[in-house]
C-alpha positions in Angstrom: 0.0 0.0 0.0 2.9 2.4 0.7 4.2 2.1 -2.8 0.9 3.0 -4.3 0.4 6.0 -2.1 3.9 7.3 -2.9 3.3 6.7 -6.6 0.0 8.7 -6.4 1.8 11.5 -4.5 4.5 11.7 -7.1 2.0 11.7 -9.9 -0.1 14.5 -8.4 3.1 16.5 -7.5 4.3 16.4 -11.1 0.8 17.2 -12.4 0.6 20.2 -10.0 4.0 21.5 -11.1 3.1 21.1 -14.8 -0.2 23.0 -14.3 1.6 25.8 -12.5 4.0 26.2 -15.4 1.3 26.0 -18.1 -0.3 29.0 -19.6 -4.0 29.4 -18.9 -4.9 29.0 -22.5 -3.4 25.5 -22.5 -5.7 24.3 -19.7 -8.7 22.1 -20.7 -10.9 24.3 -18.5 -10.0 27.3 -20.5 -10.6 25.5 -23.8 -14.1 24.6 -22.6 -14.8 28.1 -21.5 -14.9 27.3 -17.8 -12.2 29.7 -16.8 -11.0 33.0 -18.5 -7.5 34.0 -19.5 -6.7 35.0 -15.9 -7.9 31.6 -14.4 -11.1 33.0 -13.0 -14.2 30.7 -13.1 -16.9 31.8 -15.5 -20.1 31.5 -13.4 -22.4 31.5 -16.4 -20.8 28.3 -17.7 -22.5 25.3 -16.1 -20.6 22.1 -15.4 -23.4 20.0 -16.9 -21.5 17.2 -18.6 -18.6 14.8 -17.7 -16.1 16.5 -19.9 -16.6 19.8 -18.1 -16.7 18.2 -14.7 -13.4 16.4 -15.3 -11.8 19.6 -16.7 -12.6 21.5 -13.5 -12.1 19.2 -10.5 -11.2 20.1 -7.0 -7.6 19.5 -7.7 -7.7 21.8 -10.7 -9.5 24.5 -8.7 -6.8 24.3 -6.1 -4.0 24.6 -8.7 -5.8 27.6 -10.4 -6.3 29.4 -7.1 -2.7 28.9 -6.1 -1.5 30.0 -9.5 -3.5 33.2 -9.3 -2.2 33.8 -5.8 1.4 33.4 -6.8 0.8 35.8 -9.7 -0.6 38.4 -7.3 2.3 37.9 -4.9 4.8 38.4 -7.8 3.0 41.7 -8.7 3.2 42.9 -5.1 6.9 42.0 -5.0 7.6 43.9 -8.2 5.6 46.9 -7.1 7.3 46.9 -3.7 10.7 46.7 -5.4 9.8 49.7 -7.5 8.6 51.6 -4.5 11.8 50.8 -2.6 13.9 52.0 -5.5 12.0 55.2 -5.8 12.1 55.8 -2.1 15.9 55.3 -2.0 16.4 57.6 -5.0 14.3 60.3 -3.3 16.3 59.8 -0.1 19.5 60.2 -2.0 18.3 63.4 -3.6 17.2 64.8 -0.3 20.5 63.9 1.3 22.3 65.8 -1.4 20.2 68.9 -0.8 21.2 69.0 2.9 
């Protein structure tokens, strides 16, 4: 039983990493219109058949939510770096004036 569990863990780990690296437009859920180009769920699209249900499982929702969260964190990091640079340049200018 331990070998099967480890094999499943490895399979899901690789699947998760692959999904995080994939562009949204390559996801089956995007191709079926379930999510948009930013990974947001389209509420007007119903999961009414097996193809749509299998393209948007709990695992895929988790991967999509984490992918969007990582993208937001990267934006915050870039913006904070810009603010830090601007603040340091302003500080240098004010130090020169004194």
